[in-house]
C-alpha angles and dihedrals in degrees: 000000000000116000096211132030114213109215100162113050120179096242113025141228099055118239109215122198118189108200144137093194128069116278116242130237087244092056093050091043092053092051094048094045089053091046106046090161091058140284131235105205126192117197112202135173116257093244131061143061117334091243095046120139129239144172115307126212123180111198132177117191110219099189137030096248092052092235088135121039122169117223116209137186125228091275088057091246114150111251102174144334114232138161119256093262093055093043087056092049089048093051093049094045098044093046091051095245098118131003116232123186094208092053090045090055092042092053093046095048103032118011098042092048096047111128117234119217112282116276120231113277092253090062096051118113118240113251118246132213093241125098107265090215093056098096095166090068093064102108 
C-alpha cells in the first residue's frame, strides 16, 4: 500500500506510462508538445495493482524545439534544465529502465547535492565539534 498519496502534482493531469522498456525521445517529445504548460509523468511497470506507484517526473518545456526543458520536484522547485534527449535519458535511468553513465554522474554531482530551501531555525541541527567531512567517525 502506498505510504503517501500525491494530490497536488505540479502539472496536472498526470500522464501515466506503463512500460518495462525504455521510453523513447519521440514518446517524451509527444507528451511535452501536447503539454506546453508542463507535464507530470509517472512511469510504472506493466504489472501490478491498478493504483500502484511509480517514478514521477515533472517537466516544463521552455521552448518549442524542446532544447530546454525544466525538471521540477513535487514542491515545484527547479531541479535542472536539460534538453529533451537528456530528459529522456534521465527518465529512463531514474525509473530503472536503462542505465546511463552520464545520468549516473549527473545525479551524483548535481541532483544529489542540490540544496533544498532553508528549514525554519527550530528544525536546524545543532553543529558538532567533529569535522563534517570525516565520515568514518559516524558510529
